[in-house]
Each structure stands twice: as C-alpha cells, then as structure tokens.
C-alpha positions in Angstrom: -4.9 14.8 -3.1 -6.4 13.6 0.1 -4.9 14.4 3.7 -3.9 10.6 4.1 -2.1 10.4 0.7 -0.3 13.9 1.3 1.1 12.4 4.6 2.4 9.1 3.1 4.1 10.8 0.5 5.2 14.0 1.9 6.6 12.8 5.3 9.2 9.8 5.8 7.5 6.7 7.6 9.7 7.1 10.7 8.7 11.0 11.1 4.9 10.0 10.3 5.0 7.3 13.2 6.9 9.4 15.5 4.3 12.5 14.8 1.5 9.9 15.5 2.8 8.7 18.7 3.6 11.9 20.1 -0.1 13.4 18.9 -2.0 10.2 20.2 0.0 9.0 23.2 1.2 12.4 24.2 -2.6 13.7 23.9 -3.7 11.1 26.0 -1.4 11.4 28.7 -2.3 15.3 28.7 -5.9 14.6 28.9 -5.3 12.1 31.8 -3.6 14.9 33.6 -6.4 17.3 33.1 -9.1 14.8 34.1 -7.2 13.6 37.1 -7.1 17.1 38.4 -10.7 17.9 37.3 -12.2 14.6 38.8 -10.1 13.5 41.6 -12.6 10.7 42.1 -10.9 8.9 39.3 -8.0 8.1 41.2 -10.1 5.9 43.9 -10.9 3.4 41.3 -14.6 2.8 42.6 -15.7 2.6 39.1 -12.8 0.1 37.9 -15.1 -3.2 38.1 -17.5 -1.8 35.6 -14.8 -0.4 33.4 -12.8 -3.7 33.4 -15.9 -5.6 31.7 -16.7 -2.5 29.5 -12.7 -2.3 28.5 -12.5 -6.1 27.9 -15.1 -5.7 25.3 -13.9 -2.7 23.6 -10.3 -4.0 23.6 -11.6 -7.2 21.9 -13.8 -5.4 19.4 -10.7 -3.1 18.6 -8.3 -5.8 18.0 -10.6 -7.7 15.7 -11.7 -4.7 13.8 -8.1 -3.5 13.3 -6.7 -6.9 12.4 -9.6 -7.2 9.6 -8.7 -3.8 8.3 -5.0 -4.2 8.1 -5.6 -7.9 6.7 -7.8 -6.4 3.9 -5.2 -3.7 3.2 -2.4 -6.3 3.2 -4.4 -8.0 0.4 -4.4 -5.1 -1.5 -0.6 -4.8 -1.5 -0.3 -8.3 -2.4 -2.6 -8.0 -5.4 -0.5 -4.9 -6.3 2.8 -6.9 -6.0 1.2 -9.5 -8.3 0.3 -7.2 -11.1 3.8 -5.9 -11.2 5.5 -9.5 -11.0 3.0 -10.6 -13.8 3.9 -7.6 -16.1 7.7 -8.1 -15.4 7.5 -11.8 -16.1 5.5 -11.4 -19.1 8.0 -9.0 -20.4 11.1 -11.2 -19.7 8.9 -14.4 -21.5 8.2 -12.1 -24.6 12.0 -11.4 -24.8 12.6 -15.1 -24.7 9.7 -15.6 -27.5 11.3 -13.2 -29.8 14.7 -15.2 -30.1 12.9 -17.6 -32.3 12.1 -15.0 -35.0 14.5 -13.8 -37.7 17.1 -11.3 -36.5 15.7 -8.4 -37.9 12.2 -9.0 -36.2 13.7 -10.2 -33.0 15.8 -7.0 -32.7 12.8 -4.8 -33.4 10.9 -6.5 -30.7 13.5 -6.4 -28.1 14.2 -2.9 -28.8 10.5 -1.9 -28.4 10.1 -4.2 -25.2 13.2 -2.3 -23.5 11.9 1.1 -24.7 8.3 0.3 -23.2 10.1 -1.1 -20.0 12.1 2.2 -19.7 9.0 4.2 -20.0 6.9 2.2 -17.7 9.7 2.5 -15.0 9.8 6.3 -15.4 6.2 6.4 -15.2 5.8 4.7 -12.0 5.8 7.8 -9.6 2.9 9.4 -11.8 1.3 6.2 -12.1 1.5 5.5 -8.3 -1.1 8.4 -8.0 -3.3 7.0 -10.6 -1.8 9.1 -13.7 -0.2 7.9 -16.6 2.4 9.0 -19.2 2.0 9.9 -22.9 5.6 8.4 -23.2 4.6 4.9 -22.1 1.5 4.7 -23.9 3.3 5.4 -27.0 5.8 2.9 -26.1 3.4 0.2 -25.4 2.0 1.1 -28.9 5.4 0.8 -30.6 5.7 -2.5 -29.0 2.4 -3.8 -30.3 3.4 -2.8 -33.9 6.8 -4.4 -33.6 5.1 -7.7 -32.7 2.2 -7.2 -35.5 4.9 -6.5 -38.0 6.8 -10.1 -37.4 6.6 -12.2 -40.5 7.0 -15.9 -39.6 8.3 -18.0 -42.0 8.0 -21.5 -40.1 5.6 -23.4 -37.8 7.6 -22.9 -34.8 8.0 -19.1 -35.5 4.1 -19.2 -36.0 3.8 -21.1 -32.6 6.3 -18.5 -30.9 4.5 -15.5 -32.3 1.2 -16.8 -30.8 2.9 -17.1 -27.6 4.4 -13.7 -27.8 1.4 -11.9 -28.7 -0.3 -13.7 -25.5 2.7 -12.5 -23.3 2.3 -9.1 -24.7 -1.3 -9.2 -23.8 -0.4 -9.9 -20.2 2.0 -6.9 -20.3 -0.6 -4.3 -21.5 -3.5 -5.9 -19.2 -1.0 -5.8 -16.1 -0.1 -2.3 -16.6 -4.0 -1.2 -17.1 -5.1 -3.0 -14.1 -2.2 -1.4 -12.1 -3.2 2.2 -13.4 -7.0 1.6 -12.5 -6.0 0.2 -9.3 -3.7 3.0 -8.3 -6.4 5.5 -9.7 -9.6 4.1 -7.6 -7.8 3.3 -4.6 -8.1 6.3 -2.6 -7.7 4.6 0.8 -10.4 4.0 3.4 -13.8 5.8 3.1 -14.8 8.3 5.6 -17.2 6.0 7.4 -14.3 3.4 7.8 -12.4 6.1 9.0 -14.9 7.2 11.6 -15.2 3.8 13.0 -11.5 3.6 13.3 -11.1 6.9 15.3 -14.1 5.9 17.2 -12.8 2.6 18.5 -9.4 4.2 19.0 -10.9 6.7 21.1 -12.8 4.3 23.2 -9.6 2.3 23.9 -7.8 5.4 24.9 -10.7 6.5 26.9 -11.0 3.5 28.7 -7.3 3.6 29.6 -7.6 7.2 30.9 -10.5 6.8 33.0 -9.1 3.7 34.6 -8.6 4.4 38.4 -5.0 4.0 39.5 -4.0 5.6 42.7 0.0 5.9 41.6 -0.2 8.7 38.9 3.2 7.7 37.4 1.9 3.9 36.9 -1.4 5.3 35.3 0.4 7.7 32.8 2.7 4.6 31.9 -0.3 2.5 30.9 -2.0 5.5 29.1 1.3 6.2 27.2 1.4 2.5 26.3 -2.0 2.1 25.1 -1.6 5.7 23.2 1.5 4.2 21.4 -0.2 1.0 20.5 -3.1 2.8 19.2 -0.6 5.3 17.3 1.0 2.3 15.6 -2.0 0.9 14.4 -3.1 3.9 13.1 0.2 4.3 11.2 -0.2 0.8 9.8 -3.5 1.5 8.4 -2.6 4.8 6.8 0.8 3.2 5.2 -1.1 0.4 3.8 -4.0 2.5 2.6 -2.3 3.1 -0.7 -1.0 0.1 -2.7 1.7 2.1 -4.7 2.4 5.0 -2.2 4.9 4.8 1.1 7.6 2.4 2.1 5.4 -0.8 2.3 3.9 0.1 -1.0 4.5 -2.0 -4.3 7.8 -0.9 -6.0 8.8 -0.9 -9.7 11.5 -3.6 -8.9 9.7 -6.4 -11.0 10.0 -4.0 -14.1 13.7 -3.3 -13.2 14.7 -6.9 -13.2 13.0 -7.2 -16.4 15.2 -4.5 -17.7 18.4 -5.9 -16.0 17.6 -9.2 -17.9 17.2 -7.6 -21.3 20.6 -5.6 -20.7 
C-alpha cells in the first residue's frame, strides 16, 4: 500500500484536508516569517515588478495543469461509476429475463443472482484495493451454471435465454473490468507527483517572496494561497483512487439491484 492510498483510506476526508492545510499553509507562513527576518530587503518590494510577471505565468500554468489533472482523474471516477451501474443494471435485467423461464429454472437463476450480488457487495472493500474474494468467484460460477442449465421449451424462452446470457456476460465483464481498474490504478506516478509538488512550490514561493510592508497583510495572502494549494493537493489525492475515499465509486448500484430482487 502506497502512502497516498494509506492517507485516503486511514484518515477521514475532513482530517486529511485539515492536515494538509496546516502543513502547507502553516508551513508557508512559517517560512515567510523566517525569510522576512533573514532578508529584511524582501519587505521593500523592489523585486515586485519582476515577480508580478513571473507569478502571473506560474499561476496560469499551475491552474491549467491542476485543472487538467483533476479533469482526468474525475473521468476515472465517472468510468468506475459507469462500470458499477452497468453491472447492477445487467443484474436487474437478467432477473427480468428469468421470469420467462419455467418456475424451477427462474427460481434457480434468481437465487444464483441474489447470491452473486450479495457476495459482490461483500467483496467490495477487498476489490477496491485490487483484490477479489473466492466467494464472489464461486457465486459467479454458480450463476453461470444456473443459466446454462435452463432448458427452454418455447421460442420465446429461447429468445429470453439468449438475452439472459448476454446480460450475464455484461455482469461478468463489468466485475472483471472493475477489479482490473482497481488493481492497476495506483494513483499518479512519481513524475506526475513531482510536477504537482514543483508547481505548487513555485506558487507558494512566489507568494512568500512578494514584498509587502505590512506583515499581517503579507501573512494573510500567504495563508490564502497556501490554503488554495492544500485544497488542490487534497482533491488530487482523493481523486487518485476510483474505489477508495469519500469521492470514490460505491457499491450502491449493486445494492440497488439487491433491493430490486428482494
């Protein structure tokens, strides 16, 4: 488990955000106090003209880059939501298809479907970290056998059996893609994190170096910029794992299907 994954899973979101604000914004203010004492010339603001141009460029690049990263990660969350919804919707549709079969076949398919959905929902905390449970695998195999054992007697039942097999394939594929996505998605790579930290540091450094005669006003500006940077870091961190954290995809789609079958 990486540091980012541990932070997202071990700490409540509010505590993680508060910790980042204290660390980033508080650290920036502390560095500003030390630098203003060590270099009194910073208060004069003779360098502000050059810093204004540089800060404008840095802020623009930072905003564009963070927006790109957040948009990309939000797309991963939406993709994970779509997989869960597809799995749940296919399960509901399979239950509807089974009503066309003989009562014994329909009951067997429905029982296997309920068993699988219960196991898939119970598996979710493990699957969110890229793992899987043997119980869910076995439940899916039993569901396959229950559909394979259906003996259609009429053309209508044959048609619904074909549709049921297609929905069963969607359920299986949705789970497989969900497990693979959770397994391979380990958050941003270290080069991406390096760029995020570097651009965040440049934004904070520019705010700290900006010459303001009134120290209180200067610290308020630094604290504001530091809080903004900390909030962006929190958002990137919380969006890094599609199935972990408060913003992550939940098993609600599977639970909706369970409630429908109940």
